[in-house]
N, C-alpha and C positions, 0 to 999 in steps of 0.2 A: 851736327856743324862742325867746323873746324876751330880752332882753337883761335885762330887770328879772326877769324867773322865771330868768335863770341864775345872777344876782346873789344873790336869794333863796336860789337851790339851795345855791351856795356856800357862802353863810353858815350856814346850818342844818346844812350837812354838816361844817363848822370846829367849829361849838357842839356837834355831838352828839362828834365825836372828842377835842375839848377837856375837856369836860364829864364824859366816861363814866365817870371812878375815882368820881365825885361820886353821879351821877344813876342810873347803867346799870350792869350788871354785863358781864363782857368777851364774854361771850355774845352778848347783846341787841346791843351793839356790832358785834360780828361780823355780827350780820344784817342790822343797819341800814345798813352801808357795801355789804353784799354786793345791797340791794336800794335804792338812794337812789333811781328814779325812782318806786318805790311809797310808799316813806317819803314822799317829794316830797307826791304826789298826796293822800296822806291828809293832810296840814300844812295845805295851802293849799287843801282842799276838792274836790278833781276827780276823786276815787276812782271810776272805771267799775268796780266789780267786780261792779256790782249790774245793770250794763248788759246788755242784750238783743245787743248790737253791741260787743265789747272788743275791746281790742288784749294782746296774750300778750307774751311776754319776747323773744319776735323781731319784734318789730315788727308782724304779721299780726293781723288782725279776722275773728275767729271772728262768725259771723250765726246767731244765734236768733232765736226770738219769746220775750217775756215777757208776755203778757197776764193780767189780771185777772177774776174773774169777777165776770160782771154789766156788763163793760164795754161801750157800746156804740160801735162807730165808725161813722159814716155817710160813706158812699161815695158819690161823685157822677160819675157818668164821661160825658163827653161827644166824640160824632164827629163831626167834619164833614168831607163829601166832597163835592168838585167835579171835575166829570169831562165831559168833552166827548166825542164820539161822532163819528166820521167814517163813515156808510155809502154807499159808493159817490158821493162828492160832496158827500153832503146833511148837513150837521151839525148837530146838536142838544147843548142844553147843560143840564146837571142839576146842583142843589146841593140837597144833603140833610144832612140835621141829626138826631140821637138823644141825649136826655137821659135818662138813667135814675138815678134817686135810689134807694137801697138802706138799709137797717140791719142790720149783723152787729151781734149780740148772743154774747159769751163766756158760752154756757150750763155747760160744764162744764170744769174744769180737770182734767188725769190726768196721770201721771206720763211719758207719751208727746207729749204736746199737749194738745188744745184742740177741744170740740163747739162748733160756730159756728151759731147760729140766722141765717138770711139771710131779708130778707124785702124783696121789690121795692116801693118805698111808691109810684113814680110813674112814668109813660114820656111821654114827650113827641117826637115824630116831626113833622120837616116835610120837604116837596119842594118844591122850585120848578123846574120846566122851562116851557120857551114861554111864560113871562110868568105863568103859573099856580101857585099857591101852594095847598100843601095841606097840613093842621096836625091831628096825632090828637095829645089832650094827656089822659091819663084824669084829669088834675086838673079837667076841665071835664064839661060834662054833655055827653050823648048827642049829636053832631053832626047838623046836618038834614040833609046830602047823604047820599044812601043807600051812594053808593061806598064811601064811606070807615066807615058804619058797622060793617062787618064786621070793619076794622081795630080799631077803637074798641073794640066790644065783645071782643075777642080779649086787647088789650094789657088792659084793665080788668079782666078775669077772672083774668089772673096776679097781679095786684097784693095786696098782703096776705095773701099764701098762703105760708106758712113751709115749709124745707126745710132740711137741713142737712149741715154739711159739717166731717168729721172731719180735723183737722189735725195734725202733726208738731211739735215744737218749730222744725222744720228748714224748716219752711211747704210740706212735703210736703202731698198729697193722700192720705188713707187709703182713706175712702171718702165716696158722698154719700147721704145717708138722706133718705125723704121724698116724693123725686118721683112715686112711684107713687100715694101720697095727695094731692100735690097735681093730678096729671090729674085723678083721681075727682072732685075739688072743683070743679076749673074745668069740667071737663063736665056736671057739676050745676046750673051756674052756668050753663052755654049752650044746654042742650039744649031750653030752650022758645024760643030764639031765631032757630033757623038747620032748615032741613029735614035730612034725616037725613045725604045726601051731602054736603052743605054742612058740618055737624057733624065729618065725617071728613075733612075736607079741614082745615078750623080746626085740631082736635086734630093732626092730624100735621104741622103747621107747628108747633105747641108743643113736641111731642113732638122737634122736629127742632132749634127751639131751645133747650131747655132739656131737655138730655142729660148724663150724667154725664161723658160724654168731653169735650166742649164746656166743661162747666163747672169740671172740672178742668186743663183747659189755659188758662183764665180766670184762676183763683185761682192757679197755680203760674207763669205768665208774665207776667200782665195785673198783680197786689197783690203778689205776695212772688216776687222774681227773685234768689234768694243762691245765691251760690256755693258750689260743692260743697266746697271746702277755703279754707281759712283764707288770709287775700290780704293784701298790702301795698298802700299806696298807690301807684297809679301801675302797679300790675299789672293784668294781663287775664285773661279767663277767655271760653271759645268755646262754643256750643251748638251745633250741627248738627241739624236734621229734615228731612232728606232723602228723598224719595218716588220712590224707583228707578223704580217702575214706570210711574209718569205724569211723569218725567225733570224730576222739580222738585227743586233743589237749594236749600236755604234755612239760611244761614248765620248766627249773630247774634253778634258780638265788645262784650262789656262790660268796662268798666272802672272801678276803684275811683276816683275822682279824689280826694274829699276827706274827710275827717271831722272837721267843725266845726260849732260854735254847737249840739251837741246832734242835729245831721244827719248822715247818711252819704250822700253824693255819688256817683253813679254814671252813667256816660255808655253809649251804646250805640249801636253802629251795624249795617245789617242790610243783607243782599240775599237777595232770592228770585229765581231765573231759571226759567222754564220752557217748553221747546222740546220738543212733543209734534207725532206725527201719529197718525191714527186711520183707518183706512178700514173702511165697514160695509158689507160687499157685500149685504146684504137692504135695504138702504135705498138701495143705490146711491151713497152719498156718501162723500166724502174730507174730513176735516177737519184743520185746524193750527192751532196757537196757539205762537204765540212770547210770551213775558211776562216783562218785569221791573219790581220793586219795590224800592228802594233806599229805606231810610230810619236816620234818625236821631233820637236823644231822650235825656232827663234822668230819672232816677230816684233822686227822694230817700224816704231809712227815716230815722224816729226812732228814736235810738240808746237809747233805755231801753227801748221794747218792742218794737223791730224792724218797728214795723208801718210800711206804708206811709203817706206823707206824703203827697205827690203826684208826678204822674210827666206827661211829655209827650212824645208821637212824633209826627215830619212822617216823611209816605211820600211816595214819588211811582212813580207805576204806570203804565208802557205797556203796550200789549197791541196784538197786531197777529194776527187769526183772520181765518181764509176756509175756505167752503164750495165743494167742485169736486163737482158733478153728473158723475158716471163715464161714463155714456151720451155726453152733452154736451160734456162738457170745458167746460163752463162756472162759470165761477167769481164769489160772492160775497165782498167784502172788507171788514172795516172794523177800523177802528183805533180806538183809547181812550187816552185822556190824563188822566190823575185824578192829585188831591194831595187826602192826607186826614190830619188832627190828629185824635189822640185823645191824652184828658187823663184823668185820675183824679185828683179830691182829696178 
């Protein structure tokens, strides 16, 4: 507490005690002295009782969502990926980026949470490799290049198609509704643009990109990552999502750094490690993979609503993969180094 606030607190407390006989009864005076911090917040206009993320009497912060019906949250996600692949001494470098703009509207407020309408407004994808650049932008007209027309049509078809997410007050996804209808609408848009086998491949891609499990993970880990329990500034919590059958160890440590200026600031450090080896006798091949992903980032929430204000995560990924032909014992090796930055605002 700053010295000015401390002086103000002392003055208010002394006045409250000295004037209790004239202005308040003994019961209210006792209550005033027992809860001086709450009283002080009310006097100087910093009462946080209506905030979504607020401090309790033990100095711990509880995380919730408080959203208003018909509020629209515009989400802009950006992913920038730079990777270098070394295949048997031949190196290639690729730069990729994707920007997705979405509108999230609070359609209903229930006792348990919220029904959110999600509409993808636009998608911009760029890829640059070996001096050539490809751009797919749903804000523009159909590209002239045939090779990227399929991608543009697919991305364009999923824009302005709503689906719905039921969120709890703790930012957990209860269910996702409307994906089947979205698939039907998209397929109807595209059925005259592709041959049947092409359309099947396109729809499979869309269903893999927009499925309940993936969207649930994006909402819970990307947009709103709340601690399960109340937490003090400086404390951490850990989340692990290991996949034993694939030898994947995934651990992320979050830390509540500060609560100030109507913002909640959280830092994160993550590590994903995979070491696996598989043999396919039918194909006569053995495959091995060693991958390490180190990440760090910052997440900022709005204190009043609990909604994400912005976030940024930087990752460094190294991977070594080899394919060995069992009959000849010949091996092809590949190494990859990638740096990826993901941001939401």
